[in-house]
NUPA-983185 format. One record per residue (C-alpha): residue number from 1; residue in three letters; x, y, z. Coordinates in steps of 0.25 Angstrom, whole numbers, plus 5000, padded with zeros to 4 digits. Example, Ala and Ser with C-alpha at 12.3 -4.5 7.8 and 13.67 -1.06 7.14 Angstrom:
+-----+------+------+------+------+
! pos ! code !    x !    y !    z !
+-----+------+------+------+------+
!   1 !  ala ! 5049 ! 4982 ! 5031 !
!   2 !  ser ! 5055 ! 4996 ! 5029 !
+-----+------+------+------+------+
***
This chain:
+-----+------+------+------+------+
! pos ! code !    x !    y !    z !
+-----+------+------+------+------+
!   1 !  unk ! 4942 ! 4954 ! 4964 !
!   2 !  unk ! 4929 ! 4961 ! 4959 !
!   3 !  unk ! 4933 ! 4975 ! 4959 !
!   4 !  unk ! 4922 ! 4985 ! 4956 !
!   5 !  unk ! 4933 ! 4996 ! 4956 !
!   6 !  unk ! 4934 ! 5009 ! 4947 !
!   7 !  unk ! 4947 ! 5015 ! 4951 !
!   8 !  unk ! 4955 ! 5003 ! 4956 !
!   9 !  unk ! 4958 ! 4989 ! 4952 !
!  10 !  unk ! 4960 ! 4977 ! 4962 !
!  11 !  unk ! 4967 ! 4964 ! 4958 !
!  12 !  unk ! 4971 ! 4952 ! 4967 !
!  13 !  unk ! 4983 ! 4944 ! 4962 !
!  14 !  unk ! 4994 ! 4937 ! 4968 !
!  15 !  unk ! 4989 ! 4939 ! 4982 !
!  16 !  unk ! 4990 ! 4954 ! 4979 !
!  17 !  unk ! 4979 ! 4964 ! 4978 !
!  18 !  unk ! 4982 ! 4975 ! 4967 !
!  19 !  unk ! 4974 ! 4988 ! 4969 !
!  20 !  unk ! 4976 ! 4996 ! 4956 !
!  21 !  unk ! 4972 ! 5011 ! 4956 !
!  22 !  unk ! 4965 ! 5013 ! 4943 !
!  23 !  unk ! 4962 ! 5028 ! 4941 !
!  24 !  unk ! 4973 ! 5031 ! 4931 !
!  25 !  unk ! 4981 ! 5039 ! 4927 !
!  26 !  unk ! 4984 ! 5045 ! 4941 !
!  27 !  unk ! 4975 ! 5037 ! 4950 !
!  28 !  unk ! 4969 ! 5048 ! 4958 !
!  29 !  unk ! 4962 ! 5041 ! 4969 !
!  30 !  unk ! 4947 ! 5045 ! 4971 !
!  31 !  unk ! 4938 ! 5041 ! 4982 !
!  32 !  unk ! 4932 ! 5030 ! 4974 !
!  33 !  unk ! 4946 ! 5024 ! 4971 !
!  34 !  unk ! 4950 ! 5024 ! 4985 !
!  35 !  unk ! 4937 ! 5018 ! 4989 !
!  36 !  unk ! 4940 ! 5007 ! 4979 !
!  37 !  unk ! 4954 ! 5005 ! 4985 !
!  38 !  unk ! 4947 ! 5003 ! 4999 !
!  39 !  unk ! 4937 ! 4993 ! 4993 !
!  40 !  unk ! 4948 ! 4985 ! 4987 !
!  41 !  unk ! 4956 ! 4985 ! 5000 !
!  42 !  unk ! 4944 ! 4981 ! 5008 !
!  43 !  unk ! 4942 ! 4969 ! 4998 !
!  44 !  unk ! 4955 ! 4963 ! 5002 !
!  45 !  unk ! 4953 ! 4962 ! 5017 !
!  46 !  unk ! 4947 ! 4948 ! 5016 !
!  47 !  unk ! 4958 ! 4942 ! 5008 !
!  48 !  unk ! 4970 ! 4951 ! 5009 !
!  49 !  unk ! 4981 ! 4950 ! 4998 !
!  50 !  unk ! 4996 ! 4949 ! 5001 !
!  51 !  unk ! 4999 ! 4962 ! 4994 !
!  52 !  unk ! 4990 ! 4974 ! 4991 !
!  53 !  unk ! 4995 ! 4982 ! 4978 !
!  54 !  unk ! 4991 ! 4996 ! 4974 !
!  55 !  unk ! 4994 ! 5000 ! 4960 !
!  56 !  unk ! 4989 ! 5010 ! 4950 !
!  57 !  unk ! 4986 ! 5011 ! 4935 !
!  58 !  unk ! 4990 ! 5024 ! 4928 !
!  59 !  unk ! 5002 ! 5033 ! 4929 !
!  60 !  unk ! 5001 ! 5036 ! 4944 !
!  61 !  unk ! 4998 ! 5027 ! 4955 !
!  62 !  unk ! 4989 ! 5038 ! 4961 !
!  63 !  unk ! 4991 ! 5053 ! 4962 !
!  64 !  unk ! 4982 ! 5053 ! 4974 !
!  65 !  unk ! 4968 ! 5055 ! 4979 !
!  66 !  unk ! 4958 ! 5064 ! 4970 !
!  67 !  unk ! 4961 ! 5078 ! 4975 !
!  68 !  unk ! 4946 ! 5081 ! 4974 !
!  69 !  unk ! 4943 ! 5071 ! 4984 !
!  70 !  unk ! 4951 ! 5078 ! 4995 !
!  71 !  unk ! 4941 ! 5090 ! 4994 !
!  72 !  unk ! 4929 ! 5093 ! 5002 !
!  73 !  unk ! 4920 ! 5083 ! 5007 !
!  74 !  unk ! 4928 ! 5072 ! 4999 !
!  75 !  unk ! 4940 ! 5074 ! 5008 !
!  76 !  unk ! 4936 ! 5066 ! 5020 !
!  77 !  unk ! 4930 ! 5054 ! 5012 !
!  78 !  unk ! 4942 ! 5054 ! 5003 !
!  79 !  unk ! 4952 ! 5053 ! 5015 !
!  80 !  unk ! 4943 ! 5042 ! 5021 !
!  81 !  unk ! 4943 ! 5034 ! 5009 !
!  82 !  unk ! 4958 ! 5036 ! 5005 !
!  83 !  unk ! 4963 ! 5033 ! 5019 !
!  84 !  unk ! 4953 ! 5021 ! 5019 !
!  85 !  unk ! 4963 ! 5015 ! 5009 !
!  86 !  unk ! 4975 ! 5015 ! 5019 !
!  87 !  unk ! 4966 ! 5010 ! 5030 !
!  88 !  unk ! 4963 ! 4998 ! 5022 !
!  89 !  unk ! 4977 ! 4996 ! 5018 !
!  90 !  unk ! 4981 ! 4996 ! 5033 !
!  91 !  unk ! 4969 ! 4987 ! 5037 !
!  92 !  unk ! 4971 ! 4977 ! 5025 !
!  93 !  unk ! 4986 ! 4975 ! 5030 !
!  94 !  unk ! 4990 ! 4969 ! 5016 !
!  95 !  unk ! 5004 ! 4973 ! 5011 !
!  96 !  unk ! 5003 ! 4983 ! 5000 !
!  97 !  unk ! 5011 ! 4988 ! 4988 !
!  98 !  unk ! 5009 ! 5000 ! 4980 !
!  99 !  unk ! 5014 ! 4999 ! 4965 !
! 100 !  unk ! 5016 ! 5014 ! 4961 !
! 101 !  unk ! 5018 ! 5016 ! 4946 !
! 102 !  unk ! 5017 ! 5032 ! 4946 !
! 103 !  unk ! 5013 ! 5043 ! 4955 !
! 104 !  unk ! 5008 ! 5040 ! 4969 !
! 105 !  unk ! 5004 ! 5054 ! 4974 !
! 106 !  unk ! 4995 ! 5058 ! 4986 !
! 107 !  unk ! 4985 ! 5047 ! 4989 !
! 108 !  unk ! 4992 ! 5038 ! 4979 !
! 109 !  unk ! 5005 ! 5040 ! 4986 !
! 110 !  unk ! 4998 ! 5037 ! 4999 !
! 111 !  unk ! 4992 ! 5024 ! 4994 !
! 112 !  unk ! 5005 ! 5019 ! 4987 !
! 113 !  unk ! 5014 ! 5022 ! 4999 !
! 114 !  unk ! 5004 ! 5017 ! 5010 !
! 115 !  unk ! 5006 ! 5003 ! 5004 !
! 116 !  unk ! 5016 ! 4995 ! 5011 !
! 117 !  unk ! 5025 ! 4994 ! 4998 !
! 118 !  unk ! 5026 ! 5003 ! 4986 !
! 119 !  unk ! 5032 ! 4999 ! 4973 !
! 120 !  unk ! 5034 ! 5010 ! 4963 !
! 121 !  unk ! 5038 ! 5013 ! 4949 !
! 122 !  unk ! 5050 ! 5022 ! 4946 !
! 123 !  unk ! 5039 ! 5032 ! 4940 !
! 124 !  unk ! 5031 ! 5033 ! 4953 !
! 125 !  unk ! 5031 ! 5045 ! 4962 !
! 126 !  unk ! 5025 ! 5047 ! 4976 !
! 127 !  unk ! 5020 ! 5059 ! 4983 !
! 128 !  unk ! 5010 ! 5066 ! 4992 !
! 129 !  unk ! 5007 ! 5079 ! 4986 !
! 130 !  unk ! 4995 ! 5082 ! 4994 !
! 131 !  unk ! 5002 ! 5093 ! 5002 !
! 132 !  unk ! 5003 ! 5101 ! 4989 !
! 133 !  unk ! 4988 ! 5102 ! 4988 !
! 134 !  unk ! 4985 ! 5105 ! 5003 !
! 135 !  unk ! 4983 ! 5091 ! 5009 !
! 136 !  unk ! 4992 ! 5080 ! 5015 !
! 137 !  unk ! 4992 ! 5065 ! 5013 !
! 138 !  unk ! 4987 ! 5058 ! 5025 !
! 139 !  unk ! 4992 ! 5044 ! 5022 !
! 140 !  unk ! 5005 ! 5049 ! 5018 !
! 141 !  unk ! 5006 ! 5057 ! 5031 !
! 142 !  unk ! 5003 ! 5044 ! 5038 !
! 143 !  unk ! 5012 ! 5034 ! 5030 !
! 144 !  unk ! 5024 ! 5042 ! 5024 !
! 145 !  unk ! 5031 ! 5044 ! 5038 !
! 146 !  unk ! 5030 ! 5030 ! 5040 !
! 147 !  unk ! 5035 ! 5026 ! 5026 !
! 148 !  unk ! 5046 ! 5036 ! 5023 !
! 149 !  unk ! 5048 ! 5043 ! 5036 !
! 150 !  unk ! 5044 ! 5056 ! 5042 !
! 151 !  unk ! 5053 ! 5066 ! 5035 !
! 152 !  unk ! 5051 ! 5061 ! 5020 !
! 153 !  unk ! 5036 ! 5059 ! 5023 !
! 154 !  unk ! 5035 ! 5074 ! 5028 !
! 155 !  unk ! 5042 ! 5078 ! 5015 !
! 156 !  unk ! 5033 ! 5071 ! 5006 !
! 157 !  unk ! 5020 ! 5074 ! 5012 !
! 158 !  unk ! 5023 ! 5088 ! 5015 !
! 159 !  unk ! 5030 ! 5092 ! 5002 !
! 160 !  unk ! 5020 ! 5084 ! 4993 !
! 161 !  unk ! 5032 ! 5080 ! 4984 !
! 162 !  unk ! 5033 ! 5067 ! 4976 !
! 163 !  unk ! 5044 ! 5057 ! 4976 !
! 164 !  unk ! 5049 ! 5048 ! 4965 !
! 165 !  unk ! 5048 ! 5033 ! 4966 !
! 166 !  unk ! 5063 ! 5032 ! 4969 !
! 167 !  unk ! 5062 ! 5043 ! 4980 !
! 168 !  unk ! 5050 ! 5035 ! 4986 !
! 169 !  unk ! 5058 ! 5023 ! 4986 !
! 170 !  unk ! 5070 ! 5030 ! 4993 !
! 171 !  unk ! 5061 ! 5035 ! 5004 !
! 172 !  unk ! 5054 ! 5022 ! 5006 !
! 173 !  unk ! 5040 ! 5026 ! 5000 !
! 174 !  unk ! 5041 ! 5014 ! 4990 !
! 175 !  unk ! 5047 ! 5001 ! 4990 !
! 176 !  unk ! 5053 ! 4999 ! 4976 !
! 177 !  unk ! 5053 ! 5007 ! 4963 !
! 178 !  unk ! 5054 ! 5000 ! 4950 !
! 179 !  unk ! 5053 ! 5004 ! 4935 !
! 180 !  unk ! 5039 ! 5007 ! 4930 !
! 181 !  unk ! 5039 ! 4996 ! 4921 !
! 182 !  unk ! 5042 ! 4986 ! 4932 !
! 183 !  unk ! 5032 ! 4991 ! 4942 !
! 184 !  unk ! 5021 ! 4981 ! 4940 !
! 185 !  unk ! 5031 ! 4969 ! 4939 !
! 186 !  unk ! 5037 ! 4973 ! 4952 !
! 187 !  unk ! 5023 ! 4975 ! 4959 !
! 188 !  unk ! 5020 ! 4961 ! 4954 !
! 189 !  unk ! 5033 ! 4955 ! 4960 !
! 190 !  unk ! 5029 ! 4962 ! 4973 !
! 191 !  unk ! 5015 ! 4956 ! 4973 !
! 192 !  unk ! 5021 ! 4942 ! 4970 !
! 193 !  unk ! 5031 ! 4943 ! 4981 !
! 194 !  unk ! 5020 ! 4946 ! 4991 !
! 195 !  unk ! 5011 ! 4936 ! 4985 !
! 196 !  unk ! 5020 ! 4925 ! 4990 !
! 197 !  unk ! 5019 ! 4928 ! 5004 !
! 198 !  unk ! 5008 ! 4926 ! 5015 !
! 199 !  unk ! 4997 ! 4937 ! 5015 !
! 200 !  unk ! 4994 ! 4936 ! 5030 !
! 201 !  unk ! 5009 ! 4936 ! 5033 !
! 202 !  unk ! 5011 ! 4949 ! 5024 !
! 203 !  unk ! 5000 ! 4956 ! 5031 !
! 204 !  unk ! 5005 ! 4953 ! 5045 !
! 205 !  unk ! 5019 ! 4957 ! 5042 !
! 206 !  unk ! 5013 ! 4970 ! 5036 !
! 207 !  unk ! 5005 ! 4972 ! 5049 !
! 208 !  unk ! 5017 ! 4970 ! 5058 !
! 209 !  unk ! 5025 ! 4980 ! 5050 !
! 210 !  unk ! 5014 ! 4990 ! 5050 !
! 211 !  unk ! 5011 ! 4989 ! 5065 !
! 212 !  unk ! 5025 ! 4988 ! 5069 !
! 213 !  unk ! 5028 ! 5001 ! 5061 !
! 214 !  unk ! 5016 ! 5008 ! 5067 !
! 215 !  unk ! 5019 ! 5003 ! 5081 !
! 216 !  unk ! 5034 ! 5005 ! 5084 !
! 217 !  unk ! 5043 ! 4999 ! 5094 !
! 218 !  unk ! 5040 ! 4988 ! 5104 !
! 219 !  unk ! 5025 ! 4989 ! 5102 !
! 220 !  unk ! 5026 ! 4988 ! 5087 !
! 221 !  unk ! 5035 ! 4975 ! 5089 !
! 222 !  unk ! 5025 ! 4969 ! 5098 !
! 223 !  unk ! 5014 ! 4971 ! 5088 !
! 224 !  unk ! 5022 ! 4965 ! 5077 !
! 225 !  unk ! 5025 ! 4953 ! 5086 !
! 226 !  unk ! 5010 ! 4951 ! 5089 !
! 227 !  unk ! 5007 ! 4951 ! 5074 !
! 228 !  unk ! 5018 ! 4941 ! 5072 !
! 229 !  unk ! 5015 ! 4931 ! 5083 !
! 230 !  unk ! 4999 ! 4933 ! 5083 !
! 231 !  unk ! 4996 ! 4936 ! 5069 !
! 232 !  unk ! 5007 ! 4931 ! 5060 !
! 233 !  unk ! 5010 ! 4918 ! 5067 !
! 234 !  unk ! 4996 ! 4914 ! 5067 !
! 235 !  unk ! 4995 ! 4913 ! 5052 !
! 236 !  unk ! 4996 ! 4901 ! 5044 !
! 237 !  unk ! 5006 ! 4908 ! 5034 !
! 238 !  unk ! 5016 ! 4912 ! 5045 !
! 239 !  unk ! 5017 ! 4897 ! 5049 !
! 240 !  unk ! 5017 ! 4892 ! 5035 !
! 241 !  unk ! 5028 ! 4902 ! 5030 !
! 242 !  unk ! 5037 ! 4898 ! 5042 !
! 243 !  unk ! 5034 ! 4883 ! 5040 !
! 244 !  unk ! 5036 ! 4884 ! 5025 !
! 245 !  unk ! 5050 ! 4890 ! 5027 !
! 246 !  unk ! 5054 ! 4879 ! 5037 !
! 247 !  unk ! 5048 ! 4868 ! 5026 !
! 248 !  unk ! 5056 ! 4875 ! 5015 !
! 249 !  unk ! 5044 ! 4877 ! 5007 !
! 250 !  unk ! 5035 ! 4889 ! 5001 !
! 251 !  unk ! 5024 ! 4893 ! 5011 !
! 252 !  unk ! 5010 ! 4891 ! 5007 !
! 253 !  unk ! 5003 ! 4904 ! 5012 !
! 254 !  unk ! 4989 ! 4901 ! 5018 !
! 255 !  unk ! 4983 ! 4914 ! 5022 !
! 256 !  unk ! 4980 ! 4926 ! 5014 !
+-----+------+------+------+------+
***
């Protein structure tokens, strides 16, 4: 992929798109970096990967959005651009993984934990300290109650306190914690696992879970049935996977 990016890197390998934050050591997200992330996500629409991976250079994943960009005339533009990242993640519909090696705070925490899965090193920590400087985190306000429940979400957003990687694991904010020196190898293992699967089926499975969660009860189940019967079962890969199992052979995925 021809990049043309200053503050991020984008690499496509093993059916995964790796987006690397490159503003070390703390990876403060300025408006240009966020616009670059949006451009990178938009470039994936025509040929979506099996997995989208966010990682970062430096000692922190990201300590948040530049404070100066919250002030004055910049604030509205900053929010529109920042939230554009999450709108793109939702519309792209690709399973996503954050690989967090250090501090993920403020907007950095929102970016990491909004991903479908989070792999963290034992040196990572997570928090939304915005309340301590007189604002609140909109994405965390939306997502945290769904991820970790109302009570703990209230505590973290309203106190601004940070939690360790192990604490984040215990409350369901991350999926797995590994020693720092094993983080990249573990991330590669996750990528390899998803790379063996059908991209279109992964996206439809994710879509069913998201819509089922957002639409509870019988209505939610009805929507999942519709996705399964009308979208999933019309794909070549669904038929290929089932037939390969019956034939006792490895499936040959045909759709991206």
